[in-house]
Every structure is written in structure tokens, then in C-alpha cells.
N, C-alpha and C positions, 0 to 999 in steps of 0.2 A: 504494500500500500504506500502511495507516495507520501502521505502524512508521516508515516513511520520512518521512511528513508530520509526525509528532510529533518525530522526531529532528531535524528542521530548525528547530524552535522554539527561540529563544534561552533561554526559561524552562525548557527541558528539557535543555539542554546542561550538561556538567560545568564548574564554575568552577575554572579552573586556579590561581586564587589561594588556594583553600581545600582543596587536596588533602590537606593534613596536619592538618586541623582536629581530627581525632580523636586527635592525638598531641602537641598543644601544651599549654603551661601555661595556667592560667586567665587570666592577664593577657594572654597572646598571643591566646587565644580572644576575649576582649573587644575587643582592638585590631583583630583581623580582622573581627569582626562590625561594629564601629563604622565601619571604613573602607569596608566593603561597603555599609553603609546610606547613605553619602554619595551613592551613585549615584541614590537615589530623588529627591532634590531636583534633581540634574542632569537627570534624565529629564524632570521637570516643566518646568525652565527651557528645555530644548531644544524642548519642544512648546508653549511658552506662546502662540504665535499661534493655534494650533488650539484651545487651552484657552480663550482669550479668546472666540473665536467660539462655542464650546459654552456658556460661561457666559452670554454675551449672549443666546443663543437661549433658554436656560432662563428667564432673567429676562423676556424678551419673552412667552414662553408663559404664564408666571404672570400677567403684567399683563393678558393677554387671557383670564383666567379658566380657563386650562388647568391640568391637573395634570401632575406630573413623576413618571414611574414608572421605577424602576431594576429591571432583571431580570438575574439571573445564577445560576450554579450553583456548588456547592462553596464554596471559600474566598471567591470573588468575591461569590457570593450572600449569604453570611453577613456579609461586610463591609458590603454595601449595606444589609441589614436592620438591622444594629446602628447604622449612621449615621442611618438614618431613624427608628429607635426613639428614639434620643437626642434628635433634633429634636422628635419628637412629645411627648416627656416635658417638654421645655423650653417649648414653645409651646402645647401643648394642641390643636394642629391635627392632624386625622386624615386629611384628604383631599389637602392640597397636595402632599405627597410620599407615594409608596408604594414598597414594595420587594417583589419577588416572587422566590422561588427554588423549585426543585422541592419539592413537598410542603409548601407554606407553612403548611398547617394542622398540620403535624407540628412537634415541638420542633426548634429550630435545631441542637441537638446530634446529632439522629438523623434526617436526611432519608432518604426511601426510597432503597434501592440501585438503581443502574442507570438512574435517570431522567435523569441528566446526558447520557446517550447517546441520548435519545429526543426528536427534534425535534418529534414530534407532541404531546408533553407541553408543550413550550414554546408551541406554538400553542394548545393547550387552556387554558393558564393565561392567555394574553393574551385569549382569548375570555371567560373567566370574569371578567376585570378590567373588562369593559365600558368600554373606552376610547372617548374622543371624538376627533374629528379635530383639535381644538384642543390635545390633549394631546401630550406628548413622552415617548417611551419610550427609555430609555438602557440599552443592553446593556453589562454589565460582565463581561469575560471575559479573564483573563490570557493564555490561549492564543490567543484570537481565533477559535477553531474549535469550541467546545463545541456539540455538536448541539442540545441543549436551547435554548441561547441563539440559535443560528442559526435554529431553527424559529420562535422567538418573533418575531424581527426580520423574517423573511420574511413571516409572516402580517400583522404590523403594517403593513409596507410595502404589502402587497396591499390592505388595507382603507383606505389613505390616511392612516395615522398617521405623524407626523413621527418620525424615528429618529435616534439617536446611538449611538456606541460608545466604550467605554473599554477598551483592551487594552494588554498589556505586551509585544507582539510587533509587528513591522511586516509589511505586505503580506499580511495574513491574509484568510481568507474573510469575516470580519466587516468588515474594512476596505473591501471593495468594495461593501457593500450598505447603508451608512448615510448619512444626510444630513450628519451632523457626526461628526468622529472625533478622538480623542486617543490617540496611540500612545505609551505611557510605557515606553520601552525601557530597563529597568534592567539588562539582561544576565542571564547565568546566575545562579541563586540560590546562596546560600551552601551550601545542601544541595540537590543536584540535584532539580529538580522541586517543591521545597517552596514553592509559590506563595503559601502563607499568610504568608510572610516579607516579602521586599522588594516583590513584586508587590502583595500585599494592602495594604502600607503606602502604595504609590504610588496605588493605587485609592482608598483611604480619604482620602488628602490631597486628591485631586481631587473626590471626592464631597462632602467637607466644604466645599471652596471653592464648589461649586455651591449647596449648601444655604445657606451663609453669605451669598452674593451675593443670593440671593432674599430672605433675611431682611432684609438691608439695604434692598432695594428695597421691602419691605413695611413698613418702619418699626419692625421689631422691635429694631433696633440703633441706638443713639444714640452718636456718637463710636465708642468701642470697648466700649460697655456694652450688655448684653443685658437686655431686659425679659422675665422668665420668668413663666409663668402657673401652673405647678404649684409652689405654695409649701408643700409638705407637710413639708419638712425645715427644721430650725432654721438650718442653714448657708445655705440658699437665701433664707429670710426675711431674715436679716441681710445677705446680699449685696444684696438688692433695696433695703434701707434705705440701704446705701452708694451704690447707683446713684442713688437719689433725691437723696441729699446731693450727689453729684458733679454731677448735671444741674442742680439748682436752687440750690445753695449754702446750703440750710437746715441746721440742726444735727440731731443724732440724734433728739432728742425730737420735733421737728416732723415729720421723715421718718416716724418710727414712728406718730405720731398720724394723719398723712394716709394712710398705708398701711392702717391700721385703718379709717379713715372710708371709704376706697375699697374696702373688703371685699377687701383683698389684691390689688387691680388695680394693679400697679406703674406702668403707663403713666398711668393716671388720677391716681395719687398724685404722680407726677413733675410733671404739668401743674398740679395743684393747688398744689404747692409752689413752682413757678417763677412762676406767674401769680397766686398768692395768691387763688385762687378756690375755689368749692365743688365737690363731686363732680359735680353735674349740669352745671355750666358746663364742667368739664374733659372730661366725656364728650361734650358737644356739640361742643367744639373738635376732639376726636379724630375724631369722626364726620365733621366737615367736612373734615378733613385725611386721611381714609382710614387712620387709625390711626398716622400718622407723628407721633411725639412732638416732634421738632425743629420741624416745620411748625406744630404746634399751639401750641408755646411762642412761636415767632417771628411768628405770625400777627398782623397789625395789628388793633387793636380797632376 
């Protein structure tokens, strides 16, 4: 019976530590929420070995020219879409990562009703994504049982696509059908069933780790500095100038001048500044080093 299956999920249980959250003072409310949020990082720490395997797989897939596709419904799907959208905004890349949720053509705020319970819709969305066997599809489901997500993974497995799962329960339907699995067991939510709280925070933390690891492997990160491609905002432009200064040791004027000469290509400007070369030489070095700024700067002449 579906009631019993859902009642067994830790994310659907009542949290005995928050029973009086509607009657406490504001300071007590903040203290309760803050204490409960600590379980997010513990859940990630407890699952770090499986997380390492998942991240290493994602990096390997990308190095072999595969794409990484997150799929989920409800709060999990929205979390994945927002993480991927932020990545695309920063890097200008549209294919490396994708995120799918029910009715992806609809606004995130108003997905069609009922599709979370339709495994056939999950299958159709995977078909529409035209995945390749070198790709990796990562199901994101707090419950680990969402029919839409299960249908997507079942179809992906059937056609030979590599699969992974991120869930906030243990021993779920999803757990038994993916090649790589991370179970982020945060326990009952502060508000019963409100998986947009701690579960979504845990999912976001892991999705961000996966994306960041791939960005590092791709040369988009130097030390702890990011090279951004969308420089439409003043804050981003000034940040990239500071990145160039940190990487190369030049002053603000030189960083600004080289960023302008590189037509706002921060990677090229950083190599120009560090190696005291022109834009064409910098772009050649980056091409030889597959876009890795550190390698381009340190490459022997």
C-alpha cells in the first residue's frame, strides 16, 4: 500500500525535535533550524566514499566527451535545474550539464500537476534528451521512489546509459537500480515532508560538488579562482580582473588592459598577463593545454 511505503521514508516521518516549532520564540526557532541543518553536512560526511566514486565517475564521463544529465521531480528537480543554470551562466557551456524535470518546457514555478507520479513521462523525457551511451544520467530524488524518476532510470538502464542516484533515504527503489549511489540520510525534516528544506540542501551540496569537480578537471578553476565567460555585470568584470591579478601578479591597470585586449576572455587575459605574451600566443597555449590555465602558464617554452 502506498501509504505504508511513504510512511516508512525517513523524509516523511515527524521530527521529534521540532514538535513545538510553532510555539517557540524567534530565537528558539532559529536555534532549532540551525541545529537541524547541521545534519546535512553529517549526511554528506557519512556517505563520502560513495560520493567520491560518483564524482570520479562524473569526471571520467566528461573526459570521455560524455554529458552529465540530472533528472528529478518536485523540489529535487528544481534544485538540479537551478544548479545547472548557474553553471551555464558562469561558463557559457550549454551541453556539458543538463537538468530535466517534469514539464521542463514549463516555468520552474509551475510544472504540470500529476507528472511526478507518471513513470512513462520520465521515460519520454529521457527519450527526448537523446542521450548517448557515453553519457551519465543522475537521478535526484529525496524519497528515492518518485515514479517519474524511476521510469527515467529504468529506461536509461534499458538502453545502456550509465546511471547514478542521489537520494535522502536508504534502501529505496532507486537504490537498487543505479550504477552509482549516494544516500544522504538527513533524517526527518524540520517540517514533516518538507523536502525542499534539508533534503534539497543536501542534494544541492552534492550537485555543486559534482559540477565543481568537473570544472576543475576542465581547467575552469585555477587554485580556488573561477574563470567566468558571461561578463555582463560590473561585479563579474571586476572579479575577473582580480582573478587575473591573483594568477599573474600584475596590477589592476595591466589586468584591465589585457582583459580588454582579450575581448573579455579571462582565461586568455590571465595567460597573457602571466607569460607576458599577446592574445594569439595565449590562445594557442590554451588550445595546446585543452583550456587549462595552470598548464598553459607553466608550460615550458
